[in-house]
DSSP file (Angstrom, degrees, kcal/mol; ACC not computed):
  #  RESIDUE AA STRUCTURE BP1 BP2  ACC     N-H-->O    O-->H-N    N-H-->O    O-->H-N    TCO  KAPPA ALPHA  PHI   PSI    X-CA   Y-CA   Z-CA
    1    1 A M              0   0    0      0, 0.0     2,-0.1     0, 0.0     0, 0.0   0.000 360.0 360.0 360.0 142.3   11.6   54.2  -58.6
    2    2 A K    >   -     0   0    0      1,-0.1     3,-0.6     2,-0.0     2,-0.2  -0.419 360.0-120.2 -70.1 145.0    8.1   55.0  -59.9
    3    3 A K  T 3  S+     0   0    0      1,-0.2    -1,-0.1    -2,-0.1     0, 0.0  -0.570  84.8  13.1 -86.3 150.7    5.2   53.6  -58.0
    4    4 A D  T 3  S+     0   0    0     -2,-0.2    -1,-0.2     1,-0.1     4,-0.1   0.776  88.5 111.6  60.6  33.7    2.6   51.2  -59.3
    5    5 A I    <   +     0   0    0     -3,-0.6    -2,-0.1     2,-0.1    -1,-0.1   0.606  58.7  78.5-106.1 -15.6    4.5   50.3  -62.5
    6    6 A H  S    S-     0   0    0     -4,-0.2     4,-0.0     1,-0.1    -2,-0.0  -0.633  89.6-101.2 -92.3 151.1    5.2   46.7  -61.6
    7    7 A P    >   -     0   0    0      0, 0.0     3,-1.3     0, 0.0    -1,-0.1  -0.230  34.2-110.9 -62.4 160.4    2.7   43.8  -61.9
    8    8 A K  T 3  S+     0   0    0      1,-0.3    -2,-0.0    -4,-0.1    -4,-0.0   0.818 115.6  52.9 -65.0 -32.5    1.0   42.7  -58.6
    9    9 A N  T 3  S+     0   0    0     20,-0.1     2,-0.8     2,-0.0    -1,-0.3   0.114  73.9 129.0 -93.9  23.3    2.8   39.3  -58.6
   10   10 A Y    <   +     0   0    0     -3,-1.3     2,-0.3    19,-0.1    19,-0.2  -0.703  36.0 133.6 -79.0 111.0    6.3   40.8  -58.9
   11   11 A R  E     -A   28   0A   0     17,-2.3    17,-3.2    -2,-0.8     2,-0.3  -0.905  61.6 -71.2-150.9 172.9    8.2   39.2  -56.1
   12   12 A Q  E     -A   27   0A   0     -2,-0.3     2,-0.4    15,-0.3    13,-0.1  -0.565  50.3-174.8 -73.1 133.5   11.5   37.4  -55.3
   13   13 A V  E     -A   26   0A   0     13,-2.4    13,-2.7    -2,-0.3     2,-0.6  -0.990  23.2-130.5-132.8 139.2   11.7   33.9  -56.8
   14   14 A I  E     -Ab  25  46A   0     31,-3.2    33,-2.8    -2,-0.4     2,-0.6  -0.798  17.0-159.2 -87.6 124.6   14.3   31.2  -56.3
   15   15 A F  E     -Ab  24  47A   0      9,-3.2     9,-2.1    -2,-0.6     2,-0.5  -0.933  10.7-162.9-102.9 114.3   15.5   29.8  -59.7
   16   16 A A  E     -Ab  23  48A   0     31,-2.0    33,-2.8    -2,-0.6     2,-0.6  -0.877  11.7-141.6-105.3 122.0   17.0   26.3  -59.0
   17   17 A D  E  >  - b   0  49A   0      5,-3.2     4,-2.0    -2,-0.5    33,-0.2  -0.722   8.0-159.7 -82.7 117.7   19.3   24.8  -61.7
   18   18 A N  T  4 S+     0   0    0     31,-3.0    32,-0.2    -2,-0.6    -1,-0.2   0.821  86.3  48.5 -68.2 -32.5   18.6   21.0  -61.8
   19   19 A S  T  4 S+     0   0    0     31,-0.5    -1,-0.2    30,-0.3    32,-0.1   0.821 126.4  21.1 -83.4 -30.5   21.9   20.1  -63.5
   20   20 A S  T  4 S-     0   0    0      2,-0.1    -2,-0.2    30,-0.1    -1,-0.1   0.633  93.7-125.1-111.3 -17.7   24.4   22.0  -61.3
   21   21 A G     <  +     0   0    0     -4,-2.0    -3,-0.1     1,-0.3     2,-0.1   0.462  59.3 145.8  85.3   0.1   22.4   22.6  -58.1
   22   22 A A        -     0   0    0     -5,-0.1    -5,-3.2    -6,-0.1     2,-0.4  -0.388  32.0-158.2 -70.8 149.4   23.0   26.3  -58.3
   23   23 A R  E     -A   16   0A   0     -7,-0.2     2,-0.4    -3,-0.1    -7,-0.2  -0.991   7.1-168.0-133.1 141.6   20.3   28.6  -57.0
   24   24 A F  E     -A   15   0A   0     -9,-2.1    -9,-3.2    -2,-0.4     2,-0.7  -0.985  14.9-146.5-129.5 137.1   19.5   32.3  -57.7
   25   25 A L  E     +A   14   0A   0     -2,-0.4   -11,-0.2   -11,-0.2   -13,-0.1  -0.916  36.3 159.3-105.1 110.4   17.2   34.7  -56.0
   26   26 A I  E     -A   13   0A   0    -13,-2.7   -13,-2.4    -2,-0.7     2,-0.2  -0.979  45.2-108.6-135.2 139.9   15.8   37.0  -58.6
   27   27 A P  E     +A   12   0A   0      0, 0.0     2,-0.3     0, 0.0   -15,-0.3  -0.513  55.6 150.9 -66.6 135.7   12.6   39.2  -58.8
   28   28 A S  E     -A   11   0A   0    -17,-3.2   -17,-2.3    -2,-0.2    -2,-0.0  -0.980  53.1-139.5-159.5 164.9   10.1   37.7  -61.2
   29   29 A T        +     0   0    0     -2,-0.3   -19,-0.1   -19,-0.2   -20,-0.1   0.204  57.5 135.5-111.6  11.6    6.5   37.4  -62.2
   30   30 A I        -     0   0    0      1,-0.1     2,-0.3    17,-0.0    -2,-0.1  -0.290  61.1-112.7 -65.1 143.9    6.8   33.7  -63.1
   31   31 A E        -     0   0    0      2,-0.0     2,-0.3    14,-0.0    -1,-0.1  -0.629  41.2-175.8 -77.0 132.3    4.0   31.3  -61.9
   32   32 A T        -     0   0    0     -2,-0.3    15,-0.1     1,-0.1     3,-0.1  -0.862  26.4-162.5-127.8 161.6    5.4   28.8  -59.3
   33   33 A K  S    S+     0   0    0     13,-0.6     2,-0.2    -2,-0.3    -1,-0.1   0.689  70.7  41.2-113.5 -30.2    3.9   25.9  -57.5
   34   34 A G  E     -C   46   0A   0     12,-0.7    12,-2.2     2,-0.0     2,-0.3  -0.637  62.2-142.4-118.0 173.5    6.3   25.2  -54.6
   35   35 A T  E     -C   45   0A   0     10,-0.3     2,-0.3    -2,-0.2     8,-0.1  -0.950  13.9-176.2-132.1 154.8    8.3   27.1  -52.0
   36   36 A E  E     -C   44   0A   0      8,-2.4     8,-2.7    -2,-0.3     2,-0.3  -0.960  31.4-101.0-143.8 160.7   11.8   26.6  -50.5
   37   37 A K  E     -C   43   0A   0     -2,-0.3     6,-0.2     6,-0.2     2,-0.2  -0.644  32.1-149.7 -84.8 141.6   13.9   28.3  -47.9
   38   38 A W    >   -     0   0    0      4,-2.4     3,-2.0    -2,-0.3    -1,-0.0  -0.453  37.5 -90.6 -98.1 176.1   16.7   30.7  -48.9
   39   39 A T  T 3  S+     0   0    0      1,-0.3    -2,-0.0    -2,-0.2    -1,-0.0   0.716 125.0  61.5 -64.5 -21.5   19.9   31.3  -47.0
   40   40 A D  T 3  S-     0   0    0      2,-0.2    -1,-0.3     1,-0.0     3,-0.1   0.482 117.1-112.1 -83.1  -1.7   18.3   34.1  -45.1
   41   41 A G  S <  S+     0   0    0     -3,-2.0     2,-0.2     1,-0.3    -2,-0.1   0.301  78.0 123.7  91.3  -9.4   15.8   31.7  -43.6
   42   42 A A        -     0   0    0     -5,-0.1    -4,-2.4     1,-0.0     2,-0.4  -0.536  62.7-118.5 -85.3 152.1   12.8   33.1  -45.5
   43   43 A E  E     + C   0  37A   0     -6,-0.2    -6,-0.2    -2,-0.2    -1,-0.0  -0.756  35.4 177.2 -91.0 134.8   10.5   31.0  -47.7
   44   44 A Y  E     - C   0  36A   0     -8,-2.7    -8,-2.4    -2,-0.4   -31,-0.1  -0.933  37.2 -94.5-131.0 155.2   10.3   32.1  -51.4
   45   45 A P  E     - C   0  35A   0      0, 0.0   -31,-3.2     0, 0.0     2,-0.4  -0.413  44.5-146.3 -63.6 147.8    8.5   30.6  -54.4
   46   46 A V  E     -bC  14  34A   0    -12,-2.2   -12,-0.7   -33,-0.2   -13,-0.6  -0.947  17.5-171.1-124.6 142.5   10.8   28.3  -56.4
   47   47 A H  E     -b   15   0A   0    -33,-2.8   -31,-2.0    -2,-0.4     2,-0.4  -0.992  18.4-142.3-130.2 123.2   11.0   27.5  -60.1
   48   48 A H  E     -b   16   0A   0     -2,-0.4     2,-0.3   -33,-0.2   -31,-0.2  -0.706  19.7-172.3 -89.6 133.7   13.2   24.6  -61.3
   49   49 A I  E     -b   17   0A   0    -33,-2.8   -31,-3.0    -2,-0.4   -30,-0.3  -0.884  25.7-138.3-123.8 155.4   15.2   25.1  -64.6
   50   50 A E  S    S+     0   0    0     -2,-0.3   -31,-0.5     1,-0.2     2,-0.3   0.815  84.9  14.8 -82.6 -32.7   17.2   22.7  -66.6
   51   51 A I        +     0   0    0    -33,-0.1     2,-0.2   -32,-0.1    -1,-0.2  -0.999  62.4 161.2-147.3 144.4   20.2   25.0  -67.5
   52   52 A S    >>  -     0   0    0     -2,-0.3     4,-2.0    -3,-0.1     3,-1.3  -0.787  60.4 -76.2-144.6-172.9   21.6   28.3  -66.2
   53   53 A S  T 34 S+     0   0    0      1,-0.3     6,-0.0    -2,-0.2    -2,-0.0   0.734 127.0  62.0 -65.8 -19.7   24.8   30.3  -66.4
   54   54 A A  T 34 S+     0   0    0      1,-0.2    -1,-0.3     5,-0.0   -31,-0.0   0.696 119.3  23.0 -77.9 -18.5   26.1   27.9  -63.7
   55   55 A S  T <4 S+     0   0    0     -3,-1.3    -2,-0.2   -33,-0.0    -1,-0.2   0.493  91.7 110.1-125.5  -6.6   25.8   24.8  -66.0
   56   56 A H    >X  -     0   0    0     -4,-2.0     4,-2.0     1,-0.1     3,-0.9  -0.557  66.6-133.8 -75.5 133.0   25.8   26.2  -69.6
   57   57 A P  H 3> S+     0   0    0      0, 0.0     4,-1.8     0, 0.0     5,-0.4   0.792 102.5  62.2 -57.9 -30.1   29.0   25.2  -71.5
   58   58 A F  H 34 S+     0   0    0      1,-0.2    -5,-0.1     2,-0.2     5,-0.0   0.900 113.9  33.6 -62.7 -39.6   29.4   28.8  -72.8
   59   59 A Y  H <4 S+     0   0    0     -3,-0.9    -1,-0.2     1,-0.1    -6,-0.1   0.767 123.5  43.6 -87.6 -27.9   29.8   30.2  -69.3
   60   60 A T  H  < S-     0   0    0     -4,-2.0    -2,-0.2     2,-0.2    -1,-0.1   0.617  93.2-136.7 -93.9 -13.3   31.6   27.2  -67.7
   61   61 A N     <  +     0   0    0     -4,-1.8     2,-0.5    -5,-0.3    -3,-0.1   0.791  65.9 120.6  58.7  30.4   34.1   26.5  -70.5
   62   62 A Q        -     0   0    0     -5,-0.4     2,-0.4    -6,-0.1    -1,-0.2  -0.991  56.6-141.8-125.1 126.4   33.4   22.8  -70.1
   63   63 A E        -     0   0    0     -2,-0.5     2,-0.6    -3,-0.1    -7,-0.0  -0.682   8.0-152.7 -86.6 138.3   32.0   20.7  -72.9
   64   64 A K        -     0   0    0     -2,-0.4     2,-0.4     2,-0.0    -2,-0.0  -0.953  11.0-153.3-109.3 123.0   29.5   18.0  -72.2
   65   65 A T        -     0   0    0     -2,-0.6     2,-0.4     2,-0.0    -2,-0.0  -0.771   6.5-140.1 -97.6 140.7   29.5   15.2  -74.6
   66   66 A I        -     0   0    0     -2,-0.4     2,-2.2     1,-0.0     3,-0.3  -0.826  18.9-124.3 -98.7 135.4   26.4   13.1  -75.2
   67   67 A D     >  +     0   0    0     -2,-0.4     4,-1.4     1,-0.2     5,-0.1  -0.499  48.5 155.1 -79.4  74.8   26.8    9.4  -75.6
   68   68 A T  H  >  +     0   0    0     -2,-2.2     4,-2.4     2,-0.2    -1,-0.2   0.853  68.6  56.9 -73.5 -33.9   25.1    9.1  -79.0
   69   69 A A  H  > S+     0   0    0     -3,-0.3     4,-2.3     1,-0.2    -1,-0.2   0.922 107.6  48.2 -63.8 -42.5   26.9    6.0  -80.0
   70   70 A G  H  > S+     0   0    0      1,-0.2     4,-2.0     2,-0.2    -1,-0.2   0.876 111.6  50.4 -63.9 -37.4   25.7    4.2  -76.9
   71   71 A R  H  X S+     0   0    0     -4,-1.4     4,-2.2     2,-0.2    -2,-0.2   0.895 109.8  50.1 -67.1 -40.5   22.2    5.3  -77.5
   72   72 A V  H  X S+     0   0    0     -4,-2.4     4,-2.5     2,-0.2    -2,-0.2   0.920 110.6  49.6 -64.8 -43.9   22.3    4.1  -81.1
   73   73 A E  H  X S+     0   0    0     -4,-2.3     4,-2.2     1,-0.2    -2,-0.2   0.902 110.5  49.9 -63.2 -41.1   23.6    0.7  -80.1
   74   74 A K  H  X S+     0   0    0     -4,-2.0     4,-2.1     2,-0.2    -1,-0.2   0.909 111.0  50.1 -62.8 -41.5   20.8    0.4  -77.5
   75   75 A F  H  X S+     0   0    0     -4,-2.2     4,-2.4     1,-0.2    -2,-0.2   0.925 109.9  50.1 -62.7 -44.8   18.2    1.3  -80.1
   76   76 A K  H  X S+     0   0    0     -4,-2.5     4,-2.3     1,-0.2    -2,-0.2   0.894 110.0  50.0 -63.6 -40.1   19.6   -1.2  -82.6
   77   77 A T  H  X S+     0   0    0     -4,-2.2     4,-2.0     2,-0.2    -1,-0.2   0.888 111.2  49.2 -67.3 -37.5   19.5   -4.0  -80.0
   78   78 A R  H  X S+     0   0    0     -4,-2.1     4,-2.2     2,-0.2    -2,-0.2   0.907 111.7  49.3 -65.7 -40.1   15.9   -3.2  -79.1
   79   79 A Q  H  X S+     0   0    0     -4,-2.4     4,-2.2     2,-0.2    -2,-0.2   0.893 110.3  49.8 -66.6 -39.1   14.9   -3.2  -82.7
   80   80 A S  H  X S+     0   0    0     -4,-2.3     4,-1.5     2,-0.2    -1,-0.2   0.892 111.5  49.0 -67.9 -37.6   16.6   -6.5  -83.4
   81   81 A K  H  X S+     0   0    0     -4,-2.0     4,-1.0     1,-0.2    -2,-0.2   0.898 112.1  48.7 -65.4 -40.3   14.8   -8.1  -80.4
   82   82 A A  H  < S+     0   0    0     -4,-2.2     3,-0.2     1,-0.2    -2,-0.2   0.861 109.0  53.0 -68.2 -35.3   11.5   -6.7  -81.5
   83   83 A A  H  < S+     0   0    0     -4,-2.2    -1,-0.2     1,-0.2    -2,-0.2   0.824 104.1  56.7 -70.3 -30.6   12.0   -8.0  -85.1
   84   84 A K  H  <        0   0    0     -4,-1.5    -1,-0.2     1,-0.3    -2,-0.2   0.798 360.0 360.0 -69.8 -28.6   12.7  -11.5  -83.8
   85   85 A K     <        0   0    0     -4,-1.0    -1,-0.3    -3,-0.2    -2,-0.2   0.477 360.0 360.0 -76.6 360.0    9.3  -11.6  -82.0
């Protein structure tokens, strides 16, 4: 590998998937605020993400349905209560 081609902040970072709990240790230059321990016992910077290959429906072959009907009904009841006041 060529020397001095990577940025100064190129280091191992833990990417933690909030929806599935999966964690990945990947080299990155992303800015992070916290640190967590990895399975090797060392502390690494951590970046929390909402979706990854461990939770995305394309990779997991599982569809996640959103309860839009329930949300609409809740909205309508709030609107009717607000209109009565």
